[in-house]
N, C-alpha and C positions, 0 to 999 in steps of 0.2 A: 504493500500500500504506500509506504513512504517513498519508495523508489519511483513509483508511478506518478506520485504528486510532484516530485522533483523534476521528473521528465516533462510533465505538463508545464511546470513553471519555466523550465528552460525553453520550451517551444514558444511560450507566450513572449518571453524576452526576445527571442530571435525574431518573431513576427513583428513585435513592437519596434524593434530596431531597424527593420528594413527600410521604411520610408525616410527617417532622418539620415540614414547612411546613403541611400541611393539618390535622394533629392532633398537636401536640407532647405532649399528655398521654398519648395512646395510644402514641406512639412511645417515651416514657419507660417506660411499663409493659412494652412489648415488650423494650426494652433491659434492664430489670431482670430479666425472666424469662430472657433470654439469659445474664446473669451468673450465674444459679443453675445453669445447665447444666454438665455435666461436659465435659472436653476431647473425649472420644470422641463425645459427642452433637453437639457443635459441628462436629467433623470430618465427621460423617455428613451434617449439613445442608449443609456446604460441598461434599461429594462429590455430593450430589443436585443442587445448583445447577450444578456443573460438567457433570454428565451431561445435565441439561435444556438447558443452553446449547449443548452439542455436538450434541444431537439437533436443536435448532432450527436451528443452522447447517447441518447436513447436509440438513435438510428444505428450507431456503431456497436452498441452493446446488444442490440436485439437482432 
C-alpha cells in the first residue's frame, strides 16, 4: 500500500512538472489566469479533478 501511494505521488509530481518545464511562459499565463478566478470556481475545478480521478481509479480497478 505504501509503495503504491509513493508511486502515485511520484507520477503526480512528474505530470505537474511537465508544463512548467516544457513551456514556462505558458505555465505562467495559466497560473495568472488561475489567480483571477474566484474561490468557488477554483473549488469547482478541484471537484472535477477529484471526480475524474475517482472515475479513472474505478475504471482501472474494475
